[in-house]
C-alpha positions as CSV (number, residue, x, y, z in Angstrom):
1,M,58.3,134.9,27.5
2,R,56.1,133.0,25.1
3,S,52.8,134.4,26.3
4,L,51.3,136.8,28.8
5,A,47.6,137.2,29.8
6,L,45.8,139.5,32.2
7,T,43.3,137.4,34.2
8,S,40.7,137.7,37.0
9,G,40.6,135.5,40.0
10,R,43.5,134.3,42.1
11,Y,46.2,135.5,39.6
12,N,46.3,138.9,38.0
13,V,48.8,138.0,35.3
14,L,49.6,134.5,33.9
15,G,52.7,133.9,31.8
16,Y,54.2,131.0,29.9
17,S,57.9,130.8,29.2
18,S,60.2,128.0,28.1
19,H,63.8,127.4,29.6
20,R,66.4,124.7,29.0
21,S,67.3,124.3,32.7
22,M,66.1,125.2,36.2
23,E,69.1,127.7,36.3
24,E,67.7,129.5,33.2
25,L,64.2,129.6,34.8
26,H,65.7,131.0,38.1
27,D,67.7,133.6,36.1
28,F,64.6,134.6,34.2
29,N,62.5,135.0,37.3
30,S,65.2,137.0,39.0
31,R,65.5,139.4,36.0
32,A,61.8,139.7,35.4
33,F,60.5,140.0,39.0
34,G,63.6,140.4,41.3
35,A,63.6,144.3,41.4
36,A,59.8,144.7,41.7
37,D,58.7,145.4,45.2
38,G,55.3,144.0,46.4
39,I,55.0,141.3,43.7
40,A,54.5,137.7,44.8
41,T,55.2,135.0,42.2
42,E,54.3,131.4,42.0
43,T,56.1,129.0,39.6
44,A,54.6,125.8,38.2
45,L,56.5,123.3,36.0
46,L,54.8,121.8,33.0
47,I,55.9,118.1,33.2
48,R,54.2,116.8,30.1
49,S,52.2,118.3,27.2
50,Y,49.3,116.2,25.8
51,K,48.0,118.6,23.2
52,R,49.8,121.4,21.4
53,A,48.4,123.6,18.7
54,G,45.5,121.2,18.1
55,V,47.9,118.1,17.8
56,T,47.9,115.3,20.3
57,T,51.4,114.6,21.5
58,L,50.9,111.1,23.0
């Protein structure tokens, strides 16, 4: 996991992680959240990054 933040609003916790494949992402989600009862998760994929650490990546 690269970062984790507690938030208000629709989501209580927001995390960012990086994986080499969809299989690695699935394995991570299964390990991190699979055994926790009552936790709903939603996954969003970052398709393209336009700015990273103050540097434009276009």
